[in-house]
Every structure is written in structure tokens, then in C-alpha cells.
One Martini backbone bead per residue (centre of mass of N, CA, C, O) as a GRO file, in nm:
protein
  382
    1MET     BB    1  -0.054   3.296  -0.838
    2LYS     BB    2   0.115   3.282  -1.149
    3GLY     BB    3   0.214   3.544  -1.361
    4HIS     BB    4  -0.043   3.693  -1.228
    5LYS     BB    5  -0.331   3.923  -1.192
    6MET     BB    6  -0.588   4.037  -1.017
    7LEU     BB    7  -0.848   4.260  -1.148
    8ILE     BB    8  -1.024   4.526  -1.043
    9LYS     BB    9  -1.290   4.711  -1.197
   10ASN     BB   10  -1.593   4.667  -1.066
   11LEU     BB   11  -1.835   4.807  -0.813
   12SER     BB   12  -2.162   4.701  -0.687
   13LEU     BB   13  -2.402   4.842  -0.447
   14THR     BB   14  -2.693   4.710  -0.250
   15ASN     BB   15  -2.767   4.718   0.068
   16PHE     BB   16  -2.457   4.736   0.187
   17LYS     BB   17  -2.464   4.835   0.464
   18GLN     BB   18  -2.384   5.166   0.426
   19TYR     BB   19  -2.483   5.096   0.131
   20ARG     BB   20  -2.742   5.170  -0.082
   21GLU     BB   21  -2.572   5.311  -0.331
   22GLU     BB   22  -2.291   5.180  -0.531
   23ASN     BB   23  -2.039   5.296  -0.779
   24ILE     BB   24  -1.729   5.148  -0.888
   25LYS     BB   25  -1.518   5.257  -1.143
   26ASP     BB   26  -1.227   5.195  -1.267
   27PHE     BB   27  -0.991   5.058  -1.147
   28PRO     BB   28  -0.676   5.099  -1.098
   29ILE     BB   29  -0.367   5.021  -1.175
   30GLY     BB   30  -0.246   4.907  -0.885
   31LEU     BB   31  -0.241   5.104  -0.626
   32THR     BB   32  -0.507   5.146  -0.375
   33GLY     BB   33  -0.646   5.409  -0.187
   34LEU     BB   34  -0.834   5.430   0.123
   35VAL     BB   35  -0.997   5.722   0.244
   36GLY     BB   36  -1.107   5.767   0.593
   37LYS     BB   37  -1.307   5.738   0.834
   38ASN     BB   38  -1.424   5.583   1.081
   39GLY     BB   39  -1.700   5.409   0.942
   40SER     BB   40  -1.715   5.490   0.620
   41GLY     BB   41  -1.644   5.199   0.441
   42LYS     BB   42  -1.373   5.066   0.363
   43SER     BB   43  -1.402   4.764   0.460
   44THR     BB   44  -1.667   4.706   0.304
   45LEU     BB   45  -1.542   4.674   0.024
   46PHE     BB   46  -1.387   4.415   0.093
   47GLU     BB   47  -1.634   4.253   0.181
   48ALA     BB   48  -1.773   4.266  -0.094
   49ILE     BB   49  -1.559   4.116  -0.254
   50TYR     BB   50  -1.568   3.857  -0.085
   51TYR     BB   51  -1.871   3.796  -0.126
   52ALA     BB   52  -1.873   3.783  -0.433
   53LEU     BB   53  -1.670   3.541  -0.458
   54PHE     BB   54  -1.787   3.338  -0.191
   55GLY     BB   55  -2.078   3.386  -0.041
   56ARG     BB   56  -1.948   3.516   0.231
   57PRO     BB   57  -1.875   3.642   0.519
   58LEU     BB   58  -1.622   3.730   0.718
   59GLU     BB   59  -1.851   3.778   0.940
   60GLY     BB   60  -2.098   3.613   1.038
   61LYS     BB   61  -2.394   3.682   0.885
   62VAL     BB   62  -2.578   3.774   0.617
   63ALA     BB   63  -2.766   3.975   0.773
   64SER     BB   64  -2.522   4.177   0.849
   65LEU     BB   65  -2.511   4.307   0.544
   66ARG     BB   66  -2.760   4.459   0.579
   67ASN     BB   67  -2.926   4.736   0.557
   68ASP     BB   68  -3.107   4.905   0.799
   69HIS     BB   69  -3.287   5.072   0.552
   70SER     BB   70  -3.408   4.854   0.341
   71GLU     BB   71  -3.688   4.718   0.404
   72GLY     BB   72  -3.640   4.424   0.248
   73ALA     BB   73  -3.457   4.474   0.037
   74PRO     BB   74  -3.238   4.382  -0.173
   75LEU     BB   75  -2.921   4.238  -0.184
   76SER     BB   76  -2.627   4.359  -0.374
   77VAL     BB   77  -2.345   4.222  -0.576
   78THR     BB   78  -2.107   4.358  -0.818
   79LEU     BB   79  -1.829   4.199  -0.994
   80GLU     BB   80  -1.545   4.310  -1.179
   81PHE     BB   81  -1.291   4.098  -1.341
   82GLU     BB   82  -0.949   4.000  -1.397
   83GLU     BB   83  -0.824   3.680  -1.546
   84LYS     BB   84  -0.616   3.591  -1.770
   85ASP     BB   85  -0.750   3.799  -1.982
   86LYS     BB   86  -1.032   3.775  -1.836
   87HIS     BB   87  -1.377   3.876  -1.820
   88TYR     BB   88  -1.571   3.915  -1.523
   89ARG     BB   89  -1.912   3.851  -1.376
   90ILE     BB   90  -2.049   3.891  -1.044
   91THR     BB   91  -2.367   3.797  -0.885
   92ARG     BB   92  -2.528   3.885  -0.570
   93ILE     BB   93  -2.845   3.788  -0.408
   94VAL     BB   94  -3.056   3.899  -0.133
   95ARG     BB   95  -3.367   3.759  -0.008
   96GLY     BB   96  -3.562   3.813   0.232
   97ARG     BB   97  -3.591   3.676   0.549
   98ASN     BB   98  -3.412   3.412   0.463
   99ASN     BB   99  -3.175   3.489   0.279
  100SER     BB  100  -3.183   3.422  -0.015
  101ALA     BB  101  -2.946   3.304  -0.257
  102ASP     BB  102  -2.807   3.445  -0.549
  103ALA     BB  103  -2.620   3.344  -0.854
  104LYS     BB  104  -2.381   3.486  -1.105
  105LEU     BB  105  -2.173   3.390  -1.391
  106GLU     BB  106  -1.965   3.582  -1.621
  107ILE     BB  107  -1.843   3.626  -1.965
  108TRP     BB  108  -1.662   3.804  -2.190
  109GLN     BB  109  -1.761   3.852  -2.543
  110ASP     BB  110  -1.554   3.995  -2.805
  111GLU     BB  111  -1.569   3.786  -3.064
  112ILE     BB  112  -1.863   3.878  -3.068
  113ASP     BB  113  -2.138   3.992  -3.264
  114PRO     BB  114  -2.204   4.137  -3.021
  115PRO     BB  115  -2.074   4.208  -2.742
  116HIS     BB  116  -2.094   3.992  -2.443
  117TYR     BB  117  -2.240   3.826  -2.183
  118LYS     BB  118  -2.170   3.495  -2.059
  119GLU     BB  119  -2.302   3.232  -1.911
  120ILE     BB  120  -2.171   2.993  -1.668
  121ALA     BB  121  -2.328   3.031  -1.380
  122VAL     BB  122  -2.584   2.910  -1.143
  123ASP     BB  123  -2.573   2.947  -0.836
  124ALA     BB  124  -2.378   2.899  -0.571
  125THR     BB  125  -2.225   2.629  -0.618
  126PRO     BB  126  -2.137   2.663  -0.918
  127VAL     BB  127  -1.998   2.935  -0.876
  128ASN     BB  128  -1.788   2.848  -0.666
  129ARG     BB  129  -1.652   2.640  -0.847
  130GLU     BB  130  -1.561   2.839  -1.074
  131ILE     BB  131  -1.395   3.031  -0.897
  132TYR     BB  132  -1.183   2.821  -0.819
  133LYS     BB  133  -1.085   2.764  -1.109
  134ILE     BB  134  -0.988   3.058  -1.157
  135LEU     BB  135  -0.818   3.125  -0.876
  136ARG     BB  136  -0.704   2.884  -0.697
  137ILE     BB  137  -0.881   2.967  -0.429
  138ASP     BB  138  -0.999   2.988  -0.122
  139ALA     BB  139  -1.152   3.161   0.123
  140ASP     BB  140  -0.942   3.131   0.351
  141SER     BB  141  -0.687   3.198   0.187
  142PHE     BB  142  -0.780   3.476   0.097
  143LYS     BB  143  -0.816   3.600   0.377
  144ASN     BB  144  -0.519   3.545   0.481
  145SER     BB  145  -0.380   3.705   0.234
  146PHE     BB  146  -0.576   3.998   0.209
  147PHE     BB  147  -0.624   4.010   0.529
  148ALA     BB  148  -0.563   4.266   0.793
  149ARG     BB  149  -0.564   4.358   1.092
  150GLN     BB  150  -0.451   4.608   1.283
  151LYS     BB  151  -0.320   4.433   1.506
  152GLU     BB  152  -0.169   4.245   1.314
  153THR     BB  153   0.004   4.463   1.179
  154ALA     BB  154   0.148   4.564   1.434
  155GLY     BB  155   0.277   4.291   1.507
  156ILE     BB  156   0.446   4.268   1.249
  157ILE     BB  157   0.611   4.533   1.268
  158ASN     BB  158   0.711   4.496   1.589
  159GLY     BB  159   0.824   4.233   1.551
  160THR     BB  160   1.005   3.980   1.510
  161PRO     BB  161   1.113   3.790   1.260
  162ALA     BB  162   0.983   3.533   1.374
  163LYS     BB  163   0.701   3.657   1.425
  164ARG     BB  164   0.649   3.748   1.137
  165LEU     BB  165   0.668   3.472   1.008
  166GLU     BB  166   0.443   3.343   1.175
  167ALA     BB  167   0.220   3.539   1.090
  168PHE     BB  168   0.232   3.489   0.785
  169ARG     BB  169   0.178   3.184   0.796
  170LYS     BB  170  -0.098   3.215   0.930
  171MET     BB  171  -0.231   3.402   0.719
  172LEU     BB  172  -0.163   3.181   0.478
  173GLY     BB  173  -0.200   2.879   0.599
  174PHE     BB  174   0.069   2.704   0.656
  175ASP     BB  175   0.001   2.534   0.908
  176LYS     BB  176  -0.172   2.331   0.756
  177TYR     BB  177   0.059   2.225   0.568
  178ASP     BB  178   0.259   2.142   0.783
  179ASP     BB  179   0.080   1.922   0.905
  180LEU     BB  180   0.052   1.761   0.644
  181VAL     BB  181   0.352   1.702   0.601
  182ASP     BB  182   0.399   1.557   0.868
  183ARG     BB  183   0.194   1.327   0.817
  184ILE     BB  184   0.320   1.225   0.556
  185THR     BB  185   0.601   1.166   0.666
  186ALA     BB  186   0.512   0.964   0.883
  187ARG     BB  187   0.378   0.770   0.685
  188VAL     BB  188   0.626   0.706   0.514
  189GLU     BB  189   0.804   0.596   0.744
  190SER     BB  190   0.616   0.364   0.832
  191ILE     BB  191   0.624   0.220   0.557
  192LYS     BB  192   0.927   0.178   0.542
  193ILE     BB  193   0.950   0.006   0.798
  194ALA     BB  194   0.757  -0.215   0.705
  195ALA     BB  195   0.923  -0.291   0.453
  196GLU     BB  196   1.183  -0.369   0.605
  197ASN     BB  197   1.052  -0.593   0.780
  198LEU     BB  198   0.950  -0.759   0.517
  199GLU     BB  199   1.214  -0.812   0.354
  200GLY     BB  200   1.309  -1.076   0.506
  201PHE     BB  201   1.037  -1.236   0.384
  202LEU     BB  202   1.120  -1.164   0.095
  203LEU     BB  203   1.131  -1.318  -0.207
  204GLY     BB  204   1.283  -1.352  -0.482
  205GLU     BB  205   1.271  -1.457  -0.802
  206GLU     BB  206   1.513  -1.653  -0.786
  207VAL     BB  207   1.416  -1.815  -0.541
  208VAL     BB  208   1.148  -1.904  -0.660
  209THR     BB  209   1.275  -2.052  -0.900
  210GLN     BB  210   1.440  -2.249  -0.732
  211TYR     BB  211   1.200  -2.379  -0.587
  212THR     BB  212   1.054  -2.470  -0.842
  213ALA     BB  213   1.277  -2.661  -0.940
  214GLN     BB  214   1.277  -2.839  -0.690
  215ILE     BB  215   0.983  -2.925  -0.714
  216GLU     BB  216   1.008  -3.060  -0.991
  217THR     BB  217   1.221  -3.266  -0.910
  218LEU     BB  218   1.062  -3.392  -0.675
  219SER     BB  219   0.820  -3.471  -0.848
  220GLY     BB  220   0.971  -3.674  -1.022
  221GLU     BB  221   1.065  -3.852  -0.791
  222MET     BB  222   0.784  -3.912  -0.682
  223ARG     BB  223   0.672  -4.055  -0.931
  224ALA     BB  224   0.876  -4.285  -0.925
  225LYS     BB  225   0.819  -4.378  -0.634
  226GLU     BB  226   0.514  -4.428  -0.676
  227ALA     BB  227   0.552  -4.655  -0.880
  228ILE     BB  228   0.706  -4.838  -0.691
  229LEU     BB  229   0.495  -4.838  -0.468
  230GLU     BB  230   0.271  -4.970  -0.637
  231THR     BB  231   0.421  -5.228  -0.701
  232LEU     BB  232   0.473  -5.309  -0.405
  233ARG     BB  233   0.177  -5.296  -0.310
  234THR     BB  234   0.071  -5.527  -0.490
  235GLY     BB  235   0.297  -5.738  -0.347
  236LEU     BB  236   0.271  -5.717  -0.031
  237THR     BB  237   0.129  -5.976   0.055
  238ASP     BB  238   0.338  -6.172  -0.060
  239LYS     BB  239   0.580  -6.050   0.097
  240GLN     BB  240   0.472  -6.114   0.373
  241ALA     BB  241   0.471  -6.415   0.326
  242VAL     BB  242   0.770  -6.434   0.259
  243LYS     BB  243   0.867  -6.321   0.526
  244THR     BB  244   0.750  -6.549   0.695
  245GLU     BB  245   0.899  -6.772   0.547
  246ARG     BB  246   1.183  -6.664   0.606
  247ALA     BB  247   1.161  -6.689   0.908
  248THR     BB  248   1.130  -6.992   0.903
  249VAL     BB  249   1.396  -7.049   0.758
  250VAL     BB  250   1.576  -6.922   0.970
  251ASN     BB  251   1.498  -7.112   1.192
  252SER     BB  252   1.586  -7.362   1.038
  253LEU     BB  253   1.877  -7.271   1.006
  254ASP     BB  254   1.943  -7.267   1.303
  255GLU     BB  255   1.895  -7.566   1.342
  256LYS     BB  256   2.110  -7.652   1.132
  257ARG     BB  257   2.345  -7.518   1.273
  258LYS     BB  258   2.324  -7.691   1.520
  259LEU     BB  259   2.359  -7.952   1.366
  260HIS     BB  260   2.633  -7.879   1.251
  261THR     BB  261   2.767  -7.859   1.522
  262ASN     BB  262   2.702  -8.143   1.607
  263LEU     BB  263   2.846  -8.272   1.366
  264GLY     BB  264   3.120  -8.165   1.430
  265THR     BB  265   3.134  -8.308   1.695
  266SER     BB  266   3.089  -8.583   1.568
  267ILE     BB  267   3.337  -8.582   1.391
  268THR     BB  268   3.536  -8.563   1.615
  269ALA     BB  269   3.441  -8.815   1.757
  270THR     BB  270   3.476  -8.998   1.515
  271SER     BB  271   3.773  -8.958   1.468
  272THR     BB  272   3.848  -9.057   1.746
  273SER     BB  273   3.714  -9.326   1.710
  274ILE     BB  274   3.883  -9.418   1.474
  275THR     BB  275   4.145  -9.401   1.621
  276ASN     BB  276   4.060  -9.559   1.881
  277ASN     BB  277   3.846  -9.788   1.741
  278GLY     BB  278   3.869  -9.847   1.428
  279LEU     BB  279   3.691  -9.736   1.227
  280SER     BB  280   3.558  -9.715   0.939
  281LEU     BB  281   3.604  -9.526   0.653
  282ALA     BB  282   3.318  -9.546   0.533
  283ASN     BB  283   3.161  -9.407   0.757
  284CYS     BB  284   3.309  -9.138   0.740
  285GLU     BB  285   3.236  -9.072   0.443
  286ALA     BB  286   2.933  -9.064   0.485
  287LYS     BB  287   2.934  -8.826   0.681
  288ILE     BB  288   3.069  -8.628   0.488
  289VAL     BB  289   2.845  -8.624   0.279
  290ASN     BB  290   2.634  -8.510   0.471
  291LEU     BB  291   2.785  -8.248   0.532
  292GLU     BB  292   2.788  -8.139   0.239
  293ALA     BB  293   2.484  -8.122   0.211
  294LEU     BB  294   2.443  -7.920   0.440
  295SER     BB  295   2.617  -7.695   0.313
  296ALA     BB  296   2.445  -7.654   0.062
  297GLU     BB  297   2.189  -7.579   0.217
  298LEU     BB  298   2.310  -7.330   0.355
  299GLU     BB  299   2.362  -7.168   0.093
  300GLN     BB  300   2.066  -7.152   0.009
  301GLU     BB  301   1.972  -7.003   0.266
  302GLY     BB  302   2.149  -6.750   0.215
  303THR     BB  303   1.984  -6.652  -0.030
  304VAL     BB  304   1.725  -6.598   0.128
  305ILE     BB  305   1.845  -6.380   0.314
  306GLY     BB  306   1.909  -6.178   0.086
  307GLU     BB  307   1.614  -6.133   0.000
  308TYR     BB  308   1.521  -6.025   0.272
  309ASN     BB  309   1.708  -5.774   0.273
  310ARG     BB  310   1.597  -5.646   0.010
  311ILE     BB  311   1.312  -5.594   0.113
  312ASN     BB  312   1.393  -5.402   0.341
  313GLU     BB  313   1.515  -5.185   0.153
  314GLN     BB  314   1.248  -5.118   0.003
  315ILE     BB  315   1.094  -5.019   0.252
  316GLU     BB  316   1.289  -4.782   0.313
  317SER     BB  317   1.242  -4.639   0.038
  318LEU     BB  318   0.943  -4.577   0.088
  319ASN     BB  319   0.988  -4.394   0.332
  320THR     BB  320   1.155  -4.183   0.175
  321ALA     BB  321   0.927  -4.102  -0.021
  322LYS     BB  322   0.738  -3.993   0.193
  323ASN     BB  323   0.930  -3.765   0.291
  324LEU     BB  324   0.945  -3.616   0.019
  325LYS     BB  325   0.645  -3.538   0.004
  326THR     BB  326   0.642  -3.369   0.261
  327ARG     BB  327   0.857  -3.166   0.167
  328ARG     BB  328   0.703  -3.058  -0.079
  329ASP     BB  329   0.457  -2.949   0.071
  330THR     BB  330   0.615  -2.744   0.244
  331ILE     BB  331   0.735  -2.578   0.010
  332GLU     BB  332   0.464  -2.492  -0.116
  333GLN     BB  333   0.360  -2.338   0.130
  334ASN     BB  334   0.597  -2.134   0.150
  335CYS     BB  335   0.556  -2.015  -0.131
  336GLN     BB  336   0.269  -1.905  -0.092
  337LYS     BB  337   0.339  -1.718   0.144
  338THR     BB  338   0.550  -1.551  -0.012
  339ILE     BB  339   0.362  -1.443  -0.235
  340ALA     BB  340   0.162  -1.304  -0.044
  341THR     BB  341   0.370  -1.113   0.086
  342ARG     BB  342   0.457  -0.972  -0.175
  343ASP     BB  343   0.176  -0.859  -0.254
  344GLU     BB  344   0.137  -0.687   0.002
  345VAL     BB  345   0.387  -0.506  -0.036
  346SER     BB  346   0.313  -0.402  -0.319
  347SER     BB  347   0.053  -0.259  -0.226
  348LYS     BB  348   0.187  -0.064  -0.023
  349ILE     BB  349   0.379   0.069  -0.230
  350SER     BB  350   0.152   0.178  -0.412
  351ASN     BB  351   0.026   0.360  -0.195
  352LEU     BB  352   0.283   0.524  -0.151
  353ASP     BB  353   0.305   0.633  -0.441
  354ARG     BB  354   0.035   0.785  -0.437
  355GLU     BB  355   0.114   0.975  -0.203
  356LEU     BB  356   0.368   1.091  -0.343
  357GLN     BB  357   0.206   1.207  -0.593
  358GLU     BB  358   0.062   1.431  -0.404
  359LEU     BB  359   0.296   1.626  -0.323
  360PRO     BB  360   0.310   1.827  -0.563
  361LYS     BB  361   0.041   1.962  -0.499
  362TYR     BB  362   0.129   2.076  -0.222
  363GLU     BB  363   0.377   2.229  -0.326
  364GLU     BB  364   0.218   2.418  -0.512
  365GLN     BB  365   0.053   2.550  -0.287
  366ILE     BB  366   0.295   2.654  -0.127
  367SER     BB  367   0.414   2.822  -0.355
  368THR     BB  368   0.174   3.009  -0.381
  369GLN     BB  369   0.186   3.122  -0.088
  370GLU     BB  370   0.477   3.230  -0.105
  371ASN     BB  371   0.420   3.439  -0.321
  372LEU     BB  372   0.219   3.596  -0.151
  373LEU     BB  373   0.418   3.663   0.075
  374ASN     BB  374   0.614   3.825  -0.095
  375GLU     BB  375   0.413   4.040  -0.181
  376LYS     BB  376   0.346   4.133   0.109
  377ARG     BB  377   0.633   4.211   0.192
  378LEU     BB  378   0.677   4.422  -0.030
  379HIS     BB  379   0.441   4.599   0.058
  380LEU     BB  380   0.552   4.663   0.346
  381GLU     BB  381   0.826   4.783   0.259
  382THR     BB  382   0.674   5.017   0.083
   0.00000   0.00000   0.00000
């Protein structure tokens, strides 16, 4: 509760512990002291306030709140209080052997003529919900903040500063928030570590764009190669036949090379024979003509060999196109995995952001409890 104080105005008890019938009206603003012997009912008034607000006893069961001489008559507590300049009245009644509880919460309407109480909620659960909205504190936090047993008070007064701080934190329920903060911190650290580990596998938008451009380029090349491949595939049967024919021609060419060699040897022998045996020049010229014809035929066969080599180069180009397609498929798979990894990390970071957004709520609760601690400390010092 920041910047305001809850003010107790009136308290009415019926068959509540020691009190058969008690009405305490107009609590003064400021500190109020309750003086009396042990067992006279001082603590009972605080228990009644607690029960009126939260519908449960400080200790034990509801039956323990009933006056021993009530003889089954209903137990009731009515509390009037102010909060943020609004006047409320809450009534709780316990009836029967089963201690069935009724509750009603009202707010004072003074702007209406005539002024009167207007009902806000009826029954325990709706009333408890509205009380929490008004006070912004639950039953346990209220008990730890506003109630201290005698032994606890002595321990706080006589203890060391560290012990006093520990006792105050325990009374205010800070240990619960400390554990919550520790668990949130550990969770944040684990998510940060996981994000750092995944960062090495996460490709940025520029890299994805680069890979996309490469894929488009390779796709264009693949389409061109596939067109060539289709053209070559159409005439593949004929080319295989041509290849077989070329092999036959090569074999024939080898035979003719051998013949050419033999003819060269024959020319040499013939020349020697002409020199030695005086053969006629006409016969030698005829053989030379034959040799020139063979040379021309060899040149033609050389053209065939060039065509054969060209076909082999086209086949190697087709194999290269196949490798390019395989490479494109691999790049596309890696890109899909990268995008999936990025989406997973983005989801985890979003969950982390949601958890971090919850921290201000816990900080506000801690700040509220610290303010209560300061008020308690000032009260003890005075």
C-alpha cells in the first residue's frame, strides 16, 4: 500500500471467542493502544479484524472462534474501514454445527440521497476476491506484516542487526520473493546460455539473402543445363551409335596408320630399289600418288576423331550439371534447417521477454513489502 493507509473505523463482535457481544466504534486516527491483563481479549480483537478481512482464523479451525457459551447461536464479525478515501463494511457470519460461513461486502454511497451502503459482493469467494482488489495484499502477507508474537518481538529487539533484518524479511514474506527472484534469474541465465549456443548456428538475414541469390543463380544455370541435357538425351541413342562407329573408324585408322608405316617402309625400299635396281620413275610416282591419297584419308579420319572428342566433352558437361543440381538441393536443405533454427530461437527469446515483463510486477510487490517493513521499523524505533 503506497501513499495511503487503511483506517479501522468500527468493529462489532457476536459470540466471537471471549466476546458475547461487543461494539467498538470510532477508532481514533493514529496509534491505538490496547491495555489489559493476559487473556482479557486484546489479541482477540486483532484476530477478529483478520477474520473479517480474509474469512479464516489466524490459527486452527473456524470452530475455535466460537464463544464457548454461545449454545449454537451464530458467530458474526462486522468491520468498517476506509481505504483510499472509500468507506467499506464487511460482515461474516458462521452458522450451525457445520460452521457454514456467509459473507457480504458493502461500500458507503454518500453521493446518493439518502446516503446508504451498497452491496458489492456476497458469499466468501467473491468477497475475498474483492478484498484483495481493495487491499492488494493476501492473507499470508497481511499476517506476516501486521502480526508479531511476543517471542518473535523479543527476538527482533534483542537480536543482531543481521538477525533483525532476517526476522523482518521472514515476517514480511520476503523469503518467498527471494526464492522467486533466484529461480527467475536462473531461468533467464539458462535461456541466455541456450541463445548464445544457438547463435553460432543462426544465419542472419544477409546470409539468407546471399544463399537465396546463389540458389536463384544456380537454378538458372540448372535450367540451361537441363535444356542442353534434354537435347543431348534426345539424340543420345544416335550419339551412342556414332560413338561405336567412331570407334570402328579409329580402329580402321590404326590399321591405315600401320599401312602408312608399311608404305613408308615400302617407299624407302622402293627408292632404294630404284637407285639400286633402276626401277622406272613412273612406278615410283604412282606409289607417291597412292601415298598422298592415303594422307588425305588420314586427315579426314582426324576430323572424325575431333568430333568424337567433342561428344566426350559434352558428356562431361552433363555430369557437371548433375553435380550442380545436387549442390542446389543441399543448399536448399541447409537453408530450411537454418530458418527453422532461427524461428525456434525467436520463440524462446519471446518467452524470455514475457518472463522479463513479469519482473516489474514482482518488483512492485517487493517494493510494497519493503514499505511495510520501513513502517514496522519506524514503529519499533518509536
